[in-house]
C-alpha positions as CSV (number, residue, x, y, z in Angstrom):
1,M,51.3,-37.0,5.1
2,L,49.8,-34.7,7.8
3,V,52.5,-32.2,7.3
4,L,52.0,-32.3,3.5
5,L,48.3,-31.8,3.8
6,S,48.7,-28.9,6.2
7,S,51.0,-27.2,3.7
8,L,48.6,-27.7,0.9
9,V,45.7,-26.2,2.9
10,F,47.8,-23.2,3.8
11,V,48.9,-22.7,0.3
12,G,45.3,-23.0,-0.9
13,C,44.3,-20.1,1.4
14,T,46.9,-17.6,0.3
15,N,46.6,-14.9,-2.4
16,S,49.1,-14.3,-5.2
17,S,51.4,-12.3,-2.9
18,G,51.6,-15.2,-0.5
19,E,49.5,-13.5,2.1
20,T,46.4,-15.0,3.8
21,P,43.3,-13.1,2.5
22,S,40.9,-11.4,4.8
23,A,37.2,-12.2,4.9
24,N,36.5,-9.3,2.6
25,D,38.8,-10.7,-0.1
26,I,36.9,-14.0,-0.3
27,K,34.1,-13.9,-2.9
28,V,31.5,-16.6,-2.6
29,K,30.2,-17.6,-6.0
30,D,26.4,-17.3,-6.3
31,D,24.6,-20.6,-6.7
32,E,23.3,-20.6,-10.3
33,T,21.3,-23.8,-10.1
34,P,18.0,-23.3,-12.0
35,V,15.2,-22.6,-9.6
36,T,11.5,-21.7,-9.9
37,L,10.1,-19.4,-7.2
38,K,6.4,-19.3,-6.6
39,I,5.1,-15.8,-5.7
40,M,1.7,-15.6,-4.1
41,Q,-0.6,-12.6,-4.9
42,T,-2.6,-12.4,-1.7
43,S,-6.1,-11.0,-1.5
44,S,-4.9,-7.6,-0.3
45,V,-2.9,-6.7,-3.4
46,S,-3.6,-6.7,-7.1
47,I,-1.3,-7.0,-10.1
48,S,-2.0,-7.6,-13.8
49,D,-0.2,-10.1,-15.8
50,D,1.5,-7.4,-17.8
51,A,2.7,-5.6,-14.6
52,F,4.0,-8.8,-13.1
53,Q,6.0,-9.5,-16.3
54,T,7.3,-5.9,-16.4
55,I,8.5,-5.4,-12.8
56,F,9.1,-9.0,-11.7
57,V,9.7,-11.6,-14.4
58,D,11.6,-9.7,-17.1
59,P,14.1,-7.8,-14.9
60,V,14.8,-10.9,-12.7
61,K,15.4,-13.1,-15.8
62,A,17.7,-10.4,-17.3
63,K,20.0,-10.4,-14.3
64,Y,19.5,-14.0,-13.1
65,P,18.6,-16.2,-16.1
66,Y,18.5,-19.3,-13.8
67,I,15.6,-17.9,-11.7
68,T,12.1,-18.4,-13.0
69,L,9.1,-16.7,-11.3
70,E,5.6,-18.2,-11.2
71,L,2.6,-16.2,-10.1
72,V,0.1,-17.9,-7.8
73,R,-3.1,-15.9,-7.8
74,N,-5.5,-15.8,-4.8
75,G,-8.7,-17.7,-5.7
76,Q,-10.9,-20.7,-5.1
77,G,-8.6,-23.4,-3.7
78,T,-5.5,-21.2,-3.9
79,R,-6.2,-18.8,-0.9
80,L,-3.3,-18.5,1.4
81,E,-5.1,-20.5,4.0
82,D,-5.7,-23.3,1.5
83,L,-2.1,-23.5,0.6
84,V,-1.0,-23.5,4.2
85,T,-3.4,-26.4,4.9
86,A,-2.1,-28.3,1.9
87,G,1.5,-27.7,2.9
88,T,2.3,-25.9,-0.4
89,I,3.3,-22.5,0.9
90,P,4.7,-20.3,-1.9
91,D,8.3,-19.1,-1.7
92,M,7.3,-15.5,-1.6
93,L,4.2,-13.4,-0.8
94,M,3.0,-10.1,-2.2
95,I,1.0,-8.7,0.6
96,W,-0.4,-5.4,2.0
97,N,1.3,-4.4,5.3
98,G,-2.1,-4.1,6.9
99,Q,-2.8,-7.8,6.3
100,M,0.4,-9.1,7.7
101,A,-0.7,-9.3,11.3
102,T,-3.7,-11.5,10.2
103,Y,-1.3,-14.1,9.0
104,S,1.4,-13.8,11.6
105,D,0.0,-16.8,13.6
106,L,0.6,-19.0,10.6
107,N,4.3,-18.7,11.0
108,L,4.8,-17.7,7.4
109,F,7.3,-14.9,7.6
110,Q,11.0,-14.9,8.3
111,D,13.2,-12.0,9.4
112,I,15.2,-11.2,6.3
113,T,17.8,-9.1,8.2
114,P,20.5,-11.8,7.9
115,L,19.9,-12.0,4.2
116,I,20.1,-8.2,3.9
117,K,23.4,-8.2,5.6
118,K,24.7,-11.1,3.6
119,R,23.8,-9.4,0.3
120,N,24.8,-5.9,1.5
121,V,21.4,-4.4,0.8
122,D,21.3,-0.7,1.5
123,L,18.1,0.0,3.5
124,N,18.9,3.7,3.6
125,R,17.5,3.9,0.1
126,F,14.0,3.3,1.5
127,E,11.7,5.8,3.2
128,P,12.1,5.0,6.9
129,V,8.3,5.4,7.6
130,V,7.6,2.7,5.1
131,L,10.1,0.2,6.6
132,D,8.6,1.0,10.0
133,A,5.2,0.0,8.7
134,I,6.6,-3.5,8.1
135,R,8.6,-3.7,11.3
136,V,5.7,-2.7,13.5
137,V,3.9,-6.0,12.6
138,S,6.5,-8.1,14.4
139,D,7.0,-8.3,18.2
140,K,10.7,-7.5,18.1
141,G,11.0,-5.2,15.1
142,E,12.0,-7.9,12.6
143,L,11.8,-7.0,8.9
144,Y,9.6,-9.6,7.2
145,G,10.0,-8.2,3.6
146,L,10.8,-5.2,1.5
147,P,8.2,-2.8,0.0
148,Y,8.0,-2.7,-3.8
149,A,5.2,-0.1,-4.1
150,V,3.5,2.4,-1.8
151,Q,-0.1,3.8,-1.9
152,L,-0.8,7.4,-2.5
153,N,-3.8,9.6,-1.8
154,A,-5.0,12.4,-4.1
155,L,-8.0,14.6,-4.7
156,Y,-9.2,13.8,-8.3
157,Y,-11.7,16.2,-9.8
158,N,-13.9,16.4,-12.9
159,K,-13.3,19.8,-14.5
160,D,-16.4,19.6,-16.6
161,I,-18.6,19.7,-13.5
162,F,-16.8,22.7,-12.1
163,D,-17.0,24.5,-15.5
164,K,-20.7,23.7,-15.8
165,F,-21.5,25.5,-12.5
166,G,-18.8,28.2,-12.8
167,V,-17.0,27.1,-9.7
168,P,-13.2,27.4,-9.3
169,Y,-11.2,24.1,-9.3
170,P,-9.8,22.6,-6.1
171,K,-6.3,23.8,-5.2
172,D,-3.4,22.3,-3.2
173,G,-3.3,22.8,0.6
174,M,-7.0,22.6,1.3
175,T,-8.3,21.3,4.6
176,W,-11.3,19.0,4.8
177,D,-13.4,22.0,5.8
178,D,-12.2,23.9,2.7
179,T,-13.0,20.9,0.5
180,I,-16.4,20.4,2.1
181,D,-17.3,24.0,1.4
182,L,-16.3,23.6,-2.2
183,A,-18.3,20.4,-2.4
184,K,-21.4,22.3,-1.4
185,K,-21.1,24.6,-4.4
186,V,-21.1,21.7,-6.9
187,T,-23.6,19.4,-5.3
188,R,-26.6,20.2,-7.4
189,L,-29.6,18.6,-9.0
190,D,-29.5,19.6,-12.7
191,G,-32.6,18.5,-14.5
192,D,-32.8,14.8,-13.5
193,V,-29.1,14.5,-12.9
194,Q,-27.9,14.6,-9.3
195,Y,-24.3,15.9,-9.1
196,R,-22.4,15.0,-5.9
197,G,-19.7,17.4,-4.8
198,L,-17.4,15.0,-2.9
199,D,-16.9,11.2,-2.5
200,P,-14.4,10.4,0.2
201,E,-14.4,6.7,-0.8
202,H,-15.5,5.5,2.7
203,L,-15.4,6.3,6.4
204,E,-12.2,4.3,7.1
205,R,-10.2,6.2,4.5
206,L,-10.8,9.4,6.5
207,S,-9.3,7.7,9.6
208,F,-6.0,6.6,8.0
209,Q,-4.6,10.2,8.3
210,K,-4.9,9.7,12.1
211,S,-3.1,6.3,12.1
212,L,-6.2,4.7,13.6
213,D,-7.5,1.2,13.7
214,M,-10.7,0.0,15.4
215,V,-9.1,-2.6,17.5
216,D,-5.9,-2.4,19.5
217,A,-3.8,-5.2,18.1
218,K,-1.9,-5.7,21.4
219,T,-4.8,-5.8,23.8
220,N,-7.5,-7.0,21.3
221,K,-9.9,-4.4,22.7
222,A,-12.0,-1.9,20.8
223,S,-10.4,1.5,20.4
224,V,-13.2,3.6,18.7
225,N,-14.6,5.6,21.6
226,T,-11.9,8.3,21.3
227,D,-11.6,11.9,20.4
228,A,-9.7,11.0,17.2
229,W,-12.5,8.7,16.0
230,K,-15.1,11.3,16.9
231,Q,-13.3,13.8,14.7
232,V,-13.3,11.3,11.8
233,M,-17.0,10.5,12.3
234,E,-17.9,14.2,12.4
235,N,-15.9,14.9,9.3
236,A,-17.6,12.1,7.4
237,Y,-21.0,13.4,8.6
238,K,-20.3,16.9,7.2
239,I,-19.6,15.3,3.8
240,Y,-22.5,12.9,3.6
241,S,-25.0,15.3,5.2
242,I,-24.6,17.8,2.3
243,P,-28.1,17.8,0.7
244,G,-27.7,15.6,-2.5
245,N,-24.3,14.2,-1.5
246,A,-25.6,11.1,0.3
247,K,-23.5,7.9,0.2
248,D,-23.7,6.3,-3.2
249,S,-21.7,4.0,-5.5
250,N,-18.5,5.6,-7.0
251,N,-19.7,7.4,-10.1
252,F,-16.6,9.5,-10.6
253,L,-15.5,7.2,-13.4
254,K,-18.8,5.6,-14.4
255,Q,-21.6,8.2,-14.7
256,K,-19.1,11.0,-14.1
257,T,-21.5,12.8,-11.8
258,I,-19.1,13.2,-8.9
259,A,-17.1,16.5,-8.9
260,M,-14.3,15.3,-6.5
261,F,-13.1,11.9,-5.4
262,A,-10.7,11.8,-2.5
263,G,-9.1,8.4,-2.6
264,I,-6.2,6.1,-3.4
265,N,-4.3,5.7,-6.6
266,I,-6.8,5.3,-9.5
267,F,-4.5,6.3,-12.3
268,D,-4.7,2.9,-13.9
269,A,-8.5,3.2,-14.0
270,L,-8.3,6.7,-15.3
271,T,-6.1,5.4,-18.1
272,T,-8.9,3.1,-19.1
273,A,-11.6,5.8,-18.7
274,T,-9.6,8.1,-20.8
275,T,-8.8,5.8,-23.7
276,K,-12.1,3.9,-23.8
277,D,-14.6,6.5,-22.6
278,G,-12.9,9.7,-23.7
279,F,-12.8,11.1,-20.1
280,T,-10.0,13.5,-20.5
281,N,-11.1,16.6,-18.6
282,W,-9.9,15.6,-15.2
283,D,-7.0,16.6,-12.9
284,V,-5.7,16.0,-9.5
285,A,-4.9,18.2,-6.4
286,Q,-3.3,17.6,-3.1
287,Y,-5.3,15.3,-0.8
288,P,-7.2,17.3,1.9
289,S,-5.9,17.3,5.4
290,Y,-7.1,17.9,8.9
291,K,-6.3,21.4,10.4
292,D,-4.4,19.8,13.3
293,N,-2.4,17.6,10.9
294,P,-1.6,19.6,7.8
295,N,-0.1,18.1,4.6
296,V,-0.6,14.5,5.8
297,Y,-2.6,12.0,3.8
298,G,-3.4,8.4,4.6
299,M,-1.3,6.1,6.7
300,V,1.5,4.1,5.1
301,D,-0.2,1.6,2.8
302,T,2.6,-0.4,1.2
303,H,2.8,-3.6,-0.9
304,V,5.4,-5.9,0.6
305,L,7.4,-8.8,-0.9
306,T,8.2,-11.3,1.7
307,I,10.2,-14.5,1.8
308,S,8.4,-17.5,3.3
309,K,10.0,-19.2,6.3
310,S,9.5,-22.6,4.6
311,T,11.2,-21.8,1.3
312,K,14.3,-23.8,0.3
313,Y,15.5,-20.9,-1.9
314,A,15.9,-18.0,0.4
315,D,19.0,-16.7,-1.3
316,A,17.4,-16.7,-4.7
317,A,14.3,-15.0,-3.2
318,M,16.5,-12.3,-1.8
319,K,18.0,-11.7,-5.2
320,V,14.5,-11.2,-6.5
321,L,13.9,-8.6,-3.8
322,E,17.1,-6.8,-4.7
323,V,16.1,-6.6,-8.4
324,V,12.5,-5.5,-7.8
325,T,13.5,-2.8,-5.4
326,S,16.4,-1.5,-7.5
327,D,16.5,2.0,-8.8
328,E,16.2,0.8,-12.4
329,V,13.1,-1.4,-11.8
330,Q,11.4,1.1,-9.5
331,T,11.8,3.7,-12.2
332,I,10.2,1.3,-14.8
333,S,7.4,0.5,-12.3
334,A,6.7,4.2,-11.8
335,K,6.8,5.1,-15.5
336,K,4.9,2.1,-16.8
337,T,2.7,0.7,-14.1
338,L,1.9,4.0,-12.3
339,R,3.0,2.7,-8.9
340,L,4.5,5.1,-6.4
341,T,8.0,4.0,-5.2
342,P,8.9,3.4,-1.5
343,L,12.4,4.7,-2.2
344,K,13.6,8.1,-1.2
345,N,15.0,8.9,-4.6
346,P,13.1,12.1,-5.8
347,E,13.8,11.4,-9.4
348,I,12.1,8.0,-9.2
349,K,9.1,9.6,-7.5
350,K,8.9,12.2,-10.3
351,A,8.9,9.5,-12.9
352,L,5.4,8.5,-11.9
353,G,3.4,8.0,-15.1
354,A,6.1,9.5,-17.3
355,D,5.5,6.9,-20.0
356,N,1.7,7.3,-19.9
357,P,0.3,9.9,-22.3
358,I,-2.8,10.5,-20.1
359,M,-0.6,11.8,-17.3
360,K,0.8,14.6,-19.4
361,D,-0.1,18.1,-18.2
362,K,-1.8,16.7,-15.1
363,H,-0.9,18.2,-11.7
364,I,1.0,15.2,-10.5
365,D,3.3,17.3,-8.3
366,S,0.4,17.8,-5.9
367,I,0.8,14.2,-4.7
368,F,4.2,14.9,-3.3
369,K,3.1,17.8,-1.1
370,S,1.7,15.4,1.5
371,K,3.5,12.7,3.5
372,P,1.9,9.5,4.8
373,A,1.0,9.0,8.5
374,P,2.7,6.2,10.4
375,A,0.9,2.8,10.0
376,P,-0.5,1.1,13.1
377,V,-0.7,-2.7,13.4
378,I,-4.0,-3.6,11.7
379,S,-5.7,-6.1,14.0
380,P,-6.8,-9.6,12.6
381,N,-10.2,-8.6,13.9
382,H,-10.3,-5.5,11.8
383,A,-13.1,-6.7,9.4
384,K,-15.3,-7.7,12.3
385,A,-15.0,-4.3,14.0
386,K,-15.4,-2.4,10.8
387,A,-18.8,-3.8,10.1
388,I,-20.0,-2.7,13.6
389,L,-18.5,0.8,13.4
390,Y,-20.0,1.4,9.9
391,K,-23.4,0.4,11.3
392,S,-23.0,2.9,14.1
393,F,-22.0,5.6,11.6
394,D,-25.1,5.0,9.6
395,E,-27.1,5.4,12.9
396,Y,-25.3,8.7,13.5
397,L,-26.2,9.9,10.0
398,A,-29.8,9.0,10.8
399,G,-29.8,11.2,13.8
400,K,-28.1,9.4,16.7
401,D,-25.7,11.4,18.8
402,V,-22.1,10.8,17.8
403,N,-21.0,10.1,21.4
404,T,-23.7,7.6,21.8
405,A,-22.9,6.0,18.5
406,L,-19.2,5.6,19.4
407,R,-19.9,4.4,22.9
408,E,-22.3,1.7,21.6
409,A,-19.8,0.7,18.8
410,E,-17.1,0.2,21.4
411,A,-19.3,-2.0,23.5
412,N,-20.5,-4.0,20.5
413,I,-17.1,-4.5,19.1
414,N,-15.8,-5.8,22.5
415,Q,-18.7,-8.1,22.7
416,A,-18.0,-9.4,19.2
417,L,-14.4,-10.0,20.1
418,L,-15.4,-12.4,22.8
419,Q,-17.0,-14.6,20.2
420,P,-14.9,-17.3,18.5
């Protein structure tokens, strides 16, 4: 019997030619057991029901009919902390790379490198600087997920305001000093309407080009009393100290009294403003850069899809990652949801907004003239430090010396970090 069984085993492991197959010849059949994967939309990312259906549900269902995706939105009782406490951690997370360090102590993430190797996923398709922004979060360079979208920065401008005052439109390649000089020409009080020349969104946005955070994530010490932060503070001061250009709510899309808005991707909001409010006379130029760091916009700001360490369906989750980051789906995402791809493929990048009529004839090429700065690890104490630094900046605007403001901010942040 033993001899017979041995013969049967040997015969079962031979191919049609009688030879024993190599590992590469053996195909493992995918498990097609129906499974429902819960994907958590954390507080740091946003996605509409339509966009989730377009770039997640529909393409995954088309390729893997047995995989169902269920979106869990961040909200009252469904915050990630609530779900961790309840022991109902979703299978996957949609998260901003800057928020990942905050949740690293919760032991949520798993290194997906083994799954990538198992599925033969080609990481060379991705922009290296984007993958680095995910790896930097871990202690050993593990890869906790794959990016499905990446943020962009642009200089949006209201052509009506420039036309009104007879001022030339912004152009590509401008430094911050160039942009500030231009802002001075269109910051005017016309009747009872105050027009602001430039809205840089906020102080922190100006720091991202320098790959700065306010707290060193490794030492948990403040890191704002530096030459780099001084440059950022002084740049912001030049903008907000223009007479009539004081900090205010974002009226670029509302009252339409801001000539230039330097910020992140607002194409979705512009679509709404165009179709509902008739705001059509706008365009976009290359994001301004520092003289010592030309053609660089904000740091890598990417939306990442992770696989939870606790999931029972890691293989199915990896299939979802493959589909969402495929060339086909990334092209759909760029065309229909106006998201910038993290992939290298230039054709997919150029597809940004291709199916959106409001993007026609807009200077979208300007976006690709800049590259992102490397992303630092964003400290879990970021929000605490940010409040203190912003207060110091307001004091600087009110007349305090910049060196004093930064020195005091550093001390106050370190004091705050000692508190539980």
